[in-house]
C-alpha positions as CSV (number, residue, x, y, z in Angstrom):
1,M,-45.3,128.2,-115.5
2,R,-47.3,124.9,-116.2
3,E,-48.2,122.4,-113.3
4,I,-45.1,120.2,-113.0
5,E,-45.6,116.4,-113.5
6,M,-43.4,113.5,-112.8
7,V,-44.3,112.3,-116.6
8,D,-46.5,114.8,-118.4
9,L,-48.6,112.7,-121.2
10,K,-50.9,115.4,-121.9
11,A,-48.3,117.8,-122.9
12,Q,-47.0,115.1,-124.9
13,Y,-50.3,114.1,-126.5
14,L,-50.7,117.9,-127.4
15,K,-47.7,117.7,-129.5
16,I,-48.4,114.7,-131.3
17,G,-52.2,114.3,-130.9
18,S,-53.3,114.8,-134.4
19,E,-51.0,111.7,-135.5
20,I,-52.4,109.6,-132.4
21,D,-56.0,110.5,-133.2
22,K,-55.4,109.3,-136.8
23,A,-53.9,106.0,-135.8
24,I,-56.7,105.4,-133.6
25,Q,-59.5,106.4,-135.7
26,S,-58.0,103.9,-138.3
27,V,-58.2,101.0,-136.1
28,L,-61.8,102.1,-135.2
29,D,-62.7,102.0,-138.9
30,S,-61.0,98.8,-139.4
31,T,-62.7,97.3,-136.4
32,A,-59.5,95.1,-136.3
33,F,-59.1,95.4,-132.6
34,I,-57.2,92.0,-132.0
35,K,-54.4,90.9,-134.1
36,G,-54.9,94.0,-136.5
37,P,-52.3,95.0,-139.0
38,D,-50.8,97.6,-136.7
39,V,-49.6,95.0,-134.3
40,R,-47.6,93.1,-137.3
41,L,-46.2,96.7,-138.7
42,F,-45.3,97.7,-135.1
43,E,-43.4,94.5,-134.4
44,E,-41.7,95.0,-137.6
45,E,-40.7,98.7,-137.3
46,L,-39.5,98.0,-133.6
47,Q,-37.3,95.3,-135.1
48,V,-35.8,97.6,-137.4
49,H,-35.1,100.2,-134.8
50,M,-33.7,97.9,-132.4
51,G,-31.7,95.9,-134.7
52,V,-32.9,92.4,-133.7
53,S,-34.1,89.6,-136.0
54,H,-37.5,89.2,-133.7
55,V,-39.9,91.3,-131.7
56,I,-43.1,89.5,-130.4
57,S,-45.5,91.8,-128.8
58,C,-47.5,90.7,-126.0
59,A,-50.2,92.3,-123.2
60,N,-47.5,93.7,-120.9
61,G,-44.1,93.8,-119.5
62,T,-44.5,91.5,-116.6
63,D,-46.3,88.9,-119.1
64,A,-43.1,89.4,-121.4
65,L,-40.8,88.3,-118.1
66,Q,-43.0,85.3,-117.7
67,L,-43.1,84.1,-121.3
68,A,-39.3,84.5,-121.6
69,L,-38.8,82.3,-118.5
70,M,-41.4,79.8,-119.8
71,V,-39.5,79.4,-123.4
72,L,-36.3,78.2,-121.7
73,G,-37.8,74.9,-120.3
74,L,-36.7,75.5,-116.7
75,K,-37.5,73.0,-113.9
76,P,-39.2,73.9,-110.6
77,G,-36.4,74.3,-108.1
78,D,-34.0,76.1,-111.1
79,E,-32.1,79.0,-110.0
80,V,-32.7,82.5,-111.3
81,I,-30.5,85.4,-110.3
82,T,-31.6,89.2,-110.2
83,T,-31.1,92.2,-108.5
84,N,-32.8,92.9,-105.4
85,F,-33.2,96.5,-106.4
86,T,-36.1,96.5,-109.0
87,F,-39.8,96.6,-109.7
88,I,-41.3,93.4,-107.9
89,A,-42.6,92.1,-111.5
90,T,-38.7,91.0,-112.3
91,A,-39.1,88.8,-109.0
92,E,-42.5,87.6,-109.3
93,V,-42.5,85.8,-112.6
94,V,-39.8,83.7,-111.1
95,A,-41.8,82.5,-108.2
96,L,-45.0,82.2,-110.0
97,L,-43.2,79.7,-112.3
98,G,-42.0,77.4,-109.2
99,L,-38.4,78.6,-110.0
100,K,-36.3,79.6,-106.9
101,L,-35.4,83.4,-106.8
102,V,-32.0,84.4,-105.8
103,L,-31.3,88.0,-105.1
104,V,-28.0,89.8,-105.2
105,D,-27.2,93.5,-104.4
106,P,-26.8,96.2,-107.3
107,D,-23.9,98.4,-107.8
108,P,-24.3,101.5,-105.3
109,G,-23.3,104.2,-108.1
110,N,-25.1,103.0,-111.1
111,F,-27.9,101.1,-109.7
112,N,-27.7,98.4,-112.1
113,I,-27.0,94.4,-110.6
114,S,-23.6,93.7,-109.4
115,V,-21.4,91.3,-111.6
116,E,-19.3,90.4,-108.9
117,A,-22.6,89.9,-106.5
118,V,-23.8,87.7,-109.8
119,R,-20.6,85.6,-109.8
120,K,-20.7,85.1,-106.1
121,A,-24.2,83.8,-106.4
122,I,-23.6,81.2,-108.8
123,T,-24.3,77.7,-107.9
124,S,-24.7,74.3,-109.7
125,K,-28.5,74.9,-109.6
126,T,-28.2,78.1,-111.4
127,R,-30.0,78.2,-114.9
128,A,-30.7,82.1,-115.6
129,I,-29.6,85.7,-115.0
130,V,-32.0,88.4,-115.4
131,P,-30.2,91.8,-115.3
132,V,-32.4,94.9,-115.1
133,H,-31.4,98.0,-116.9
134,L,-32.7,100.4,-114.3
135,F,-33.8,104.0,-114.8
136,G,-32.5,104.2,-118.3
137,Q,-28.9,102.8,-118.4
138,C,-27.5,99.2,-119.1
139,A,-25.9,96.9,-116.9
140,D,-22.7,95.6,-117.8
141,M,-23.7,93.1,-120.4
142,E,-20.6,92.1,-121.5
143,R,-19.3,90.9,-118.5
144,L,-22.7,89.3,-117.6
145,M,-22.7,87.5,-121.1
146,E,-19.1,86.1,-120.2
147,I,-20.2,84.6,-117.1
148,A,-23.2,83.1,-118.8
149,K,-21.1,81.6,-121.4
150,N,-18.8,80.1,-118.8
151,H,-21.3,78.5,-116.8
152,N,-24.0,77.7,-119.5
153,L,-26.6,80.1,-118.1
154,F,-29.3,82.0,-120.0
155,I,-29.7,85.8,-119.8
156,I,-33.0,87.6,-119.9
157,E,-32.8,91.3,-120.4
158,D,-35.4,93.3,-118.3
159,A,-35.0,96.3,-120.4
160,A,-38.4,97.9,-119.8
161,Q,-36.7,101.1,-118.2
162,A,-34.1,101.5,-121.0
163,T,-35.7,101.5,-124.5
164,G,-33.5,103.1,-126.8
165,A,-30.5,102.9,-124.6
166,D,-27.3,101.6,-126.6
167,Y,-24.7,99.1,-125.0
168,F,-21.1,99.8,-126.0
169,F,-19.0,96.7,-126.4
170,S,-15.2,96.6,-126.0
171,D,-14.6,96.1,-129.6
172,G,-16.5,99.2,-130.7
173,T,-19.6,97.2,-131.6
174,T,-23.1,98.7,-130.4
175,K,-26.1,97.1,-129.6
176,K,-29.7,98.5,-128.1
177,A,-30.7,97.4,-124.5
178,G,-32.5,94.4,-124.6
179,T,-31.0,93.0,-127.9
180,I,-27.9,91.5,-125.9
181,G,-28.8,88.4,-124.1
182,H,-30.9,85.2,-125.1
183,I,-34.2,87.2,-124.8
184,G,-35.0,91.0,-124.0
185,T,-38.2,92.4,-122.6
186,T,-39.8,95.3,-122.1
187,S,-43.0,97.1,-121.3
188,F,-44.9,99.8,-122.9
189,F,-46.5,101.2,-119.7
190,P,-47.9,104.9,-120.3
191,S,-44.8,106.3,-118.0
192,K,-42.1,104.4,-120.1
193,N,-40.1,106.3,-122.4
194,L,-41.9,104.5,-125.3
195,G,-45.3,103.9,-123.9
196,C,-48.8,103.5,-125.0
197,Y,-52.1,104.4,-123.7
198,G,-52.8,101.2,-121.9
199,D,-50.8,98.0,-121.2
200,G,-48.4,96.6,-123.7
201,G,-45.0,94.5,-123.6
202,A,-42.8,93.0,-126.1
203,L,-39.8,90.6,-126.4
204,Y,-36.8,90.7,-128.4
205,T,-34.5,87.8,-129.6
206,N,-32.2,86.5,-132.5
207,D,-32.9,83.1,-131.8
208,E,-35.4,82.0,-134.2
209,T,-36.3,78.9,-132.1
210,F,-37.3,81.2,-129.2
211,A,-39.1,83.4,-131.3
212,K,-41.4,80.9,-132.6
213,K,-42.0,79.2,-129.3
214,L,-42.5,82.7,-127.7
215,R,-45.3,83.6,-130.4
216,S,-46.9,80.0,-129.6
217,I,-47.0,80.3,-125.8
218,A,-48.4,84.0,-125.9
219,N,-51.1,82.6,-128.1
220,H,-52.3,79.6,-126.0
221,G,-49.8,77.5,-127.0
222,M,-51.2,77.5,-130.6
223,K,-48.8,76.1,-133.6
224,E,-51.8,76.7,-135.9
225,K,-55.4,77.5,-135.3
226,Y,-56.9,75.0,-132.8
227,H,-53.7,72.9,-132.9
228,Y,-51.5,73.2,-129.9
229,D,-48.0,72.3,-129.4
230,N,-47.1,73.9,-125.9
231,I,-48.8,75.1,-122.6
232,G,-49.7,78.7,-123.3
233,V,-51.4,81.7,-122.0
234,N,-53.2,84.7,-123.6
235,S,-51.1,88.1,-123.9
236,R,-51.8,89.9,-126.8
237,L,-50.9,93.6,-127.8
238,D,-54.2,95.2,-129.0
239,T,-54.3,96.8,-132.1
240,I,-55.3,100.5,-130.6
241,Q,-52.1,100.2,-128.5
242,A,-49.8,99.1,-131.5
243,A,-51.4,101.9,-133.6
244,I,-50.4,104.3,-131.0
245,L,-46.8,102.9,-130.4
246,R,-46.3,103.0,-134.1
247,V,-46.7,106.9,-134.2
248,K,-44.8,107.4,-130.8
249,L,-41.8,105.3,-132.2
250,K,-41.1,107.9,-134.5
251,Y,-40.2,110.3,-131.8
252,L,-38.5,108.0,-129.5
253,S,-34.9,109.2,-130.1
254,Q,-36.2,112.7,-130.1
255,F,-37.9,112.0,-126.8
256,N,-34.8,110.5,-125.2
257,S,-32.5,113.3,-126.3
258,S,-34.8,115.8,-124.6
259,R,-35.0,113.6,-121.4
260,N,-30.8,113.8,-121.9
261,N,-31.1,117.8,-122.0
262,V,-32.9,117.8,-118.5
263,A,-30.5,115.4,-117.1
264,E,-27.5,117.6,-118.1
265,Q,-29.2,120.4,-116.3
266,Y,-29.9,118.6,-113.3
267,D,-26.3,117.3,-113.4
268,K,-24.7,120.7,-113.9
269,A,-26.8,122.4,-110.7
270,F,-26.2,119.5,-108.2
271,A,-22.5,118.7,-109.1
272,E,-21.3,120.9,-106.2
273,C,-23.9,120.1,-103.7
274,P,-22.4,118.1,-100.7
275,F,-25.9,116.2,-99.9
276,L,-26.5,114.8,-103.3
277,T,-25.2,112.1,-105.7
278,V,-26.4,112.3,-109.0
279,P,-26.6,109.6,-111.2
280,E,-23.7,108.1,-112.3
281,R,-22.5,107.4,-115.9
282,V,-21.0,104.3,-117.2
283,S,-18.8,104.2,-120.0
284,Y,-20.3,101.0,-121.5
285,S,-23.8,102.6,-122.0
286,S,-26.0,105.6,-123.1
287,H,-28.5,106.6,-120.7
288,I,-31.9,107.7,-121.7
289,F,-33.1,108.7,-118.2
290,H,-36.5,107.1,-117.5
291,Q,-36.0,108.2,-114.1
292,Y,-33.4,111.0,-113.1
293,T,-32.6,109.4,-109.7
294,I,-30.3,111.2,-107.1
295,R,-29.0,110.0,-103.6
296,V,-29.8,112.3,-100.7
297,N,-26.8,111.6,-98.3
298,N,-27.7,113.4,-95.0
299,G,-30.6,111.3,-94.2
300,K,-32.9,113.9,-94.8
301,R,-34.4,112.3,-98.1
302,D,-38.2,112.0,-96.7
303,E,-38.0,115.8,-95.4
304,L,-36.9,116.8,-98.9
305,K,-39.5,114.7,-100.7
306,K,-41.9,116.7,-98.2
307,F,-40.7,120.2,-98.8
308,L,-40.8,119.5,-102.8
309,E,-44.4,118.5,-102.2
310,S,-45.2,121.6,-100.3
311,K,-43.9,123.6,-103.4
312,K,-46.0,121.7,-106.2
313,I,-43.1,119.4,-107.2
314,P,-43.9,116.1,-107.6
315,S,-41.3,113.2,-106.7
316,M,-40.8,109.5,-106.2
317,V,-38.7,106.9,-104.3
318,Y,-38.2,103.8,-106.5
319,Y,-37.8,101.9,-104.6
320,P,-38.8,102.3,-100.9
321,G,-38.1,98.8,-99.7
322,P,-36.1,96.2,-100.9
323,L,-37.6,92.8,-102.3
324,H,-36.1,90.7,-99.7
325,L,-37.9,92.4,-96.9
326,Q,-41.2,92.1,-98.6
327,N,-43.7,90.2,-96.6
328,V,-44.4,87.8,-99.8
329,Y,-40.5,86.8,-100.1
330,S,-40.0,85.8,-96.4
331,F,-40.2,82.4,-97.4
332,L,-36.6,83.0,-99.0
333,N,-35.5,83.2,-95.5
334,Y,-33.0,86.1,-96.1
335,K,-31.8,88.4,-93.4
336,E,-32.6,92.3,-93.2
337,S,-28.6,92.7,-93.3
338,D,-27.8,90.3,-96.3
339,F,-28.3,93.1,-98.8
340,P,-26.7,96.3,-97.5
341,V,-26.3,98.5,-100.9
342,T,-30.1,97.8,-101.5
343,T,-31.1,98.6,-97.8
344,T,-28.9,102.1,-98.3
345,L,-30.4,102.7,-101.5
346,C,-34.0,102.3,-100.5
347,S,-33.5,104.9,-97.7
348,E,-31.6,107.5,-99.9
349,V,-33.0,107.6,-103.7
350,L,-35.3,110.1,-105.0
351,S,-36.4,110.3,-108.4
352,L,-37.3,113.8,-109.6
353,P,-39.6,115.0,-112.6
354,M,-38.3,114.0,-116.1
355,H,-40.0,113.8,-119.3
356,P,-39.3,115.1,-122.9
357,E,-41.8,117.9,-122.7
358,M,-40.0,119.7,-119.5
359,E,-39.9,123.5,-120.0
360,K,-36.6,125.2,-118.7
361,E,-38.6,127.4,-116.3
362,Q,-40.0,124.1,-114.7
363,V,-36.5,122.6,-114.4
364,D,-34.8,125.8,-113.0
365,Y,-38.0,126.0,-110.5
366,I,-37.0,122.6,-109.2
367,I,-33.2,123.3,-109.1
368,R,-33.8,126.2,-107.0
369,Q,-36.1,124.8,-104.8
370,I,-33.6,121.8,-104.3
371,L,-30.8,123.8,-103.6
372,E,-32.9,126.0,-101.5
373,F,-33.6,123.3,-99.0
374,F,-30.1,122.2,-98.4
375,N,-29.1,126.1,-97.8
376,K,-31.6,126.8,-95.5
């Protein structure tokens, strides 16, 4: 049996390596390392795949979030609501721009931001909501968009973990994660479902005014060469990464389908285990399993993780500590007990190996060891 990895990028490269090598060599031959043709072509191809009017590439997913907030014209002290159960990048860009970070609990079943918690957190100073499509499944965007419309708020989707997931509206229409709010953001970090071989990110929008300004801000605020209309930053997707992503985009649906096959095997095996809760599926979203995250309900999460390590099975805790208890956010003056759902999840969640190249032998071995742990 091949060694088990959380994400096996080497196995994936062995499958599509000849195409990747050709794409990289093409960029090397052209020496167009910055803003080469592959950047524009990737944006156009991703635009078609996502069914969105504009794709603006950038240097990484954190930059994408910062750019999205910058383009909205928010002022210091304006409130931005996001989930307490997420990677810190979602929150740190809010603080970096001098905005007021307002955290809320997620739903305990699907891990995404609680619509009711958002509703209760809105004040006269609220200007934006940043839902995170955590682990590969969309937050309840239809209800969040209704709230935003009623309160005249912006919605920025953090879709870094859900590239390719579909959202199903009550009227039967479908949109891709990241294309529903005013602006969507994503990351192409190597471990993502659509990942490059370094850092990369992008923004999605159907608003032409936002698109033009985003492109300007990402390029030093430039309108045309050496003429500047906006305070900007330097955030570019380099051409080699764009060329790699063009290859991998062709396989994204196939990769996501393979992830679902692995998830179904896990689901079936753990359905009757009283100590585990498998990931909840919501009716309004597909799941593309950036992570397969279980809840260990008997207080032995850390013990299980250590046991799996002894069996050469990697696992990860996303996330071990709530944002509101991080030292950097002590100035928000939240109490430890303010977010009971987040606190509980942080003590129970465990993500298992999940990637398109997983072999049945590997999955069977993981399942067997986990069940053995609970039956011993």
